N, C-alpha and C positions, 0 to 999 in steps of 0.2 A: 365328556363335556362339547358342547360344539364348540367348532372353530370353527374361524376363515385362514386361508391360506391366500397369500399374497404372492405368489409365482415369480414376478419377478420383481420381489425385493429380498432378494435371497432365500425364498420358499418362507417367509417370518407367520410365523403362526399367530393367530391373537382371536385370544378366547373369548367364546362370548358369553359373561358373567349374568348380564342381564339381556334377555332379548326383546323388551320392549325398546333398546337403545337402538337406531339405525346402525349401518355398518360405520358410517362416519364419523359418530358417536366412539363407537367402539374401539376403531384406531384411533383415534385419538388419546382416549385413556391410555393409550398402550405407548405412547410419547413418539409416534409415530406422523409424520409431517404429511398431510392432504390435501391437497387444491380444492379448496370452494369460494368463491370470490363472493356468492353472494349470501356468505354467514350461514350456508344449511340451512337454506328456508326454498328450496328447488325452485328458484328464482334462474338461474342460469345453469348450463351444464357440465361445469367443470372440476365438480367431483366426481365424471362420470367413471363407471367399472366397468373391464368386459367379464363377463362370467362363463368359466370356464369349464364346471362341472358341479354340478348343487342346482343348477335355476330352479330346478322344482321346489327347494329347501329355504326356498325366497320365498316374503310377502307380496302380495297380490301388487302391480305396479301402482301408483297412486297417480291420481286426475295432472299431476304435473309431469308424470314421465308418460303417460300418454297423450297429452298433449307436445310433447317434445320426440313421441313414436309419431305422431301423424305429421308434427312438422319435418321428420326425415334425420334427425337431431341424435336422435337415439335408435342404435339397430335391437332388434331381439335379445340379442346376449346382452345388452350394454342396461346396466339398470344406472339411477343415480344415489350413489352413497348415503348423500341427507336424507331420501327417504326411503330407499330399502332397510329392510330388516331379517335376518339368520336366524333360520328357524330351525334349522339344521347346517350339516358342512358343507362347507363350500369352497372353490378353487377361483380366485380372480386376478386378474392385471389392472396394472396401470395402465391406462392407455397413451399412448408419445406423446400427444397434445396435451395432459395433466401433469406430463409428469415435472416436478420440480430441479430447479438447477444445484438444488447444493443436496438433493438426495442420489444412494449410489443404485442404481438399476440393475439387474442382473438378467438381461434379454438376451 
């Protein structure tokens, strides 16, 4: 089974049961809080993930992600969790600026 590993959340594994769902939707369905100020609509970068492995297993960047790349707000190894879908195993990290105060991160 395809899975997403969140490295700085104690290597938490999120199964990709439905590959049509975004990483944000999958994470939330596993009761993990994830910052998303615009409600998962691709209108901000608060749900950003840093992809450390398996970037080639992710869906192609959406127009919203390409816009934020052009604006310098997304690096090549960063994706918007609300936009990207996992088609194979990948490893991600929560960036410092998106960490939630009530969560315990294992940096």
